[in-house]
N, C-alpha and C positions, 0 to 999 in steps of 0.2 A: 681194722679200725682200736688202739689202743682205750682198755675201760677207762671208764672217768669215773672220777670221782665224788662224790655232794658230802652235806654237812654228813651226814648220815646213810644217803645209799650211794647204788653207783649203776650204773647207765653204760651197759653193759648191747655190744654191735655185731649185728653178721652172727656169724657159724662158729665164735663164743660163746654165744646170746645162750637160746635154749636147751644145753647142758647145763649152763649157773643157775638160772632156771631155773631148773626140775632141783636140783642141787641144794638151792632153799627153799624152795617149799620143801622137798623130803629132809633137809636141819632140823627143821619149825615145826616138823607135827603140824600139822592143817588140820583142821576137824574138817575141813569140806572146800570146795575153791566152789564160785561163784564165777560168771564169764558173764560178761558184763558188752552185749554189743545193738545195735543198731539192724534193722534188716541187708545194707550193703554190705556192708563186714561178715556178715551170717551169711551173706551165697560167696563173698569172695575169696576173704580173709581165713576163717572159722575152716574149712575144710586146709587149709593151708598148716595153719597152726598144730589145730587135733594132734597131730602125727609125728610132733615133735614134742605134747603136754606127756612126757613117761615118769610117772609116778601110778602108784596105789590109790591115794588119798582120789574118795568120790568128786564128783564135780557134776555141776549144775551151770544148762544158756538160758540166762535171762535178757532176751531181745524184747528191745524201744521199734518205735521208731522212730527213724532220722530226722535230721534238722535243728537248729537253732530252735527252732516253735517250742520246741519238747523240752527243753533246759528248762524245765521251772522247776519249784516248790510240787506240781501236781504229781509231776514224773520219780518225783524223789517217793511223796509219799506210797504210786502206786510200789514204787519196786523195793520198799522198805518192808512194804504188808508181801511182797514175797518172799524175801528174805525170813522173817517170822512163818509162816505159814514151808518153807523147805527145812526151817529145821538149824537157820543161822548162827552160832552163837557167837564168841569172844576172842574164842580161837579159830576161827573163816576165816578167809580170803577172796578178795573179789581182784579177777583179772581185767583192768579195762584193756580192751582189744577195740580199734577203733582212734577215732579224728578227734577233734578239739571239742566236741560237746558231748563224746562216751567218757574221755579221761576231768573233762572239768567237772560231769554228773558224777561220773562213781566215783573221782574224788572223796566228791564234799558227802556223797552218798557214805562211802567207808568210813572218814570220818565222823560221824552225828551217829553214825547204825550205834544199837549197844554202847553212849559217849568213845568211840572208836575200834574200828577192827585194822586189819591190815590191807592196802593194797598194793596189786602194780602194776604200772602203765603198759601197755605193749601198744602204741601207736602206728596207725596205716597209713596217716598220712603226713607231706611234707609236713602241713603246718604243725600237726600235733608233732614228730621228730621231732623240727627244730625251735620249739614256743611249748605251745602248752600245756605239754604230758613231763617238763620239766620245771622244777623251780617250786614245787610244792601250793601254786596257790592253785582252784577249785572251785567251785561255785553255779548256781542258776541265776537266771536272767528272775526280772518286776515286770512281765509283757516285757516290751518293746527295750526296755536298760538293762544294758549284757552287767552280770557279774553281779548285782546289790547285794544279793546272797552271798557268803562261801565263809570258809576256812583258810589259813596258811599253816594244810598239814602236808608233810612228802612222806613219796610213795615210799613200800621195799626197794621197789628200786625201776627202772628208767630202763627197757628191751626197746632195741632199736633192732629192729630188721628189714633194711631198705629192699629186698624183696617183694615188699606188698605195696611200693608204690607204682608197679609196674598194675597194678588191678584202675589206677586214679587216671582219673580224664585230663586232660591236658591242662582246662580252666583251672581244678585241681591242683595239677600242679604250680601255675602260677600264682597264684593265693598262698600256697606258701614260701615262694621264694620272695615277694611279700614279705615277709620276716625275717628271714637271711637278708635280703640289699640293708632291710634297720638294722642291723645287727654288724653290719660294715658300716652304716653313717655314724652309728655314738658311738664304736668304740673300734676300731679297725679300718683304716682307710684304703690300704695295704687289699682288703679282702673288698673292701664295695668294688677296691680300681680291681675283680677278678672278675666282673658282673659286667663291665663294661663293655665286652663284645664276648655274644655269649654263645656266637659262632662258632668259634676258636675252644667252645668248652664239650663231652659228649657225654655220654653215662660213665663213663670210668671214674672221671673229675667229680661225680656228685656227692658220693661215699667224700670222699675229702673236703668238699665243700660242707657236708651236713653236719661234718665233726667239727669241723670248723666256725657253726654256728654255735653250735650247743655248746664245746669251749665256751665261745665268747658268754654268752648267756649266763653257763654256770659261775662262769670266775665274777661278776657282776651279784647273783641272785646270792653267793657267799659270802662278800663284802657285807651282803646286807642285804639279812634276811625276810626281814618285814616291812622293806617296804619305808625308811624314817628315809632315807635319801639316796641311794646314789641308782636303785633298784630305779626308782621311778625312769629313770633312762632307757630303761624297755615301753613307755609305753609314748618314745618319741614314735607320733602320725597317729594317736588310738585318743587324743583329748575329742579331734573335730571325726576320726576316724569309726570314734566308738560314735561319737551325732548321726552321722551320715552313712553309717549301716541301720540304723533305729530307727531312723526316718524312712527308709526304703524298706527297709522291715515292717513297715506299719500301717505306708501306705497303700491302698492295692492300687494305687495307677504307675504304678513302679513297679520292677523287674526288682527283683531283692539282690544283692548280690554278699561277693562272698568275702571272710573277714577280710581278706587279704585284698580284695577289689577297691573296698572303700578303706584300709590302711594307706593303701595303696595313693589316694585321694589326698586323705592324711598326709600324711604324711609330706606331700608335695605342697600345700598350703603352708602347713608351720615351717616349710621351708620357709614360704618369702617370710611367714611371722619372722620368722631367724634372717632374715635381708633387712627388710624392715627394719629391725633392733640394732645391724652393724655388725652380725655376730661373723657371715660367712657375705664369700664376694658374689659378686655377682655372677661369674663364672661358674663358681659352687653351684648357686641357683642353679642353671640355666643348666647344668652339665645332670643334675638329682631329679631337675622336672623331662626334661627329655629322654632321661634313660628309664624311669615309671614312663613318663606316657608313650614310648615306643612297645612295652610290654605291657598297660593296661590299656593303651587308651585314652579315651574324654570323656568320664563319665556327665553324661545333660541336667546339671544344676540349676534352677531358672534361678530370674530374684527371688519369687512365694517361698521354696524350697530353702533358699540357704538359712529365709528368717526362721523358719518350724526349725530347721538344724542348729543353727546360734541356740534358740530357745529349749535344745534337750543338754547346752550344753553343765548346765546347772548339775545334770546329773549324774558329772564327771565324780573321778573317786577323789585324785588326786586334790579337788580342788577344800579349800580354806576359809571357813569366817565367810562362806558366803563369796567368793571370790573364786575364778576359774585360771588353775596354775598350768600353766604348758612344760613341758619339755623344749627349748628350743638346742640347734646345734651349734656350736660353738666351738664353727670349719667343723671341715669331716674330720668321723673320729674321735669325739671331742662334746661334749653336751653345756648346759647350764638347764637346773632345774629351779623350781618355783618362780612360772617367770609370765607376769603378766598382761595384757595386750589388750591394746583398744581394741571394741564392736569396730566402730573406723577400719582399722586396720583388718579384723579377720575378715572383713564384707572387702578390701583392695584384692584380699588372697583369693577372691571365689571369681572373683574382676577376671584378674589376671592367671588363675586357673586355667578359663576358654579358653586366652587364645593360645 
């Protein structure tokens, strides 16, 4: 897969990735390397990664507990303290080896430590490869409210090694698939169509699908790095999806949803809103609904649940002047930004989702 070039960094793939990484580290003469992992990537991915790290620069491993629940300022404070104790300086670099929590958290830590040190994202999950690690967004949650604190700071490089995906359970792979489907829905109907019959795809197709998903996201981000316009398109499914994810995380009677699982629900709901706004045809909506439900099933959401979920919408980062702003589909492959929707229509979307 060909190297991709973002605004001021490169995205390198598979066999080309580690030689490029090692050359970059040595060329920039970093004082020390810090590798941020959680207990899962420490056990499953770090042993695969370290033999590829060919440099004389000293390095340290920093391990945190896994899970969205640890993506908070307290974890950042602990890591900032560890970096200080281990002698990190402005010429140190952090390698974020892990999923979306690690790349989001590690990028934020690097962007703020000593007013900013370099970092490189090495995503190990499908979700992080096609979404979280690319584009420079990083940050942490406030309680269950996602990504409320953060910066847009680009990594120095993103290293995509798809061999890491062999460590993932099927549920995690599906979670990442949701963001790939989203990229097709918002920007490329032909790409979306490739996922209509997954039985025709095998692992040899996966690298090309990952590469294309990153191409789509990178093209959108380059047009609008700070999310004042078209980059908002990447939030399709996320306004309701993030609220659902937050609600299931804070409600102890519910089993927490993975990010992609919640976003899949959000995409169905927001496709219904698009239908009600006469932006997509009924057959488009049914195709989206059936495709996503065939992959992710149906999440049980009661009337009480949906009321609480809707209350969380006010915290969505796209909101302006206290009004909830949706990204809606304008046909498959296009979007309309900053769309306001009546609460009654949102409630109808939840009703239709059940069917």
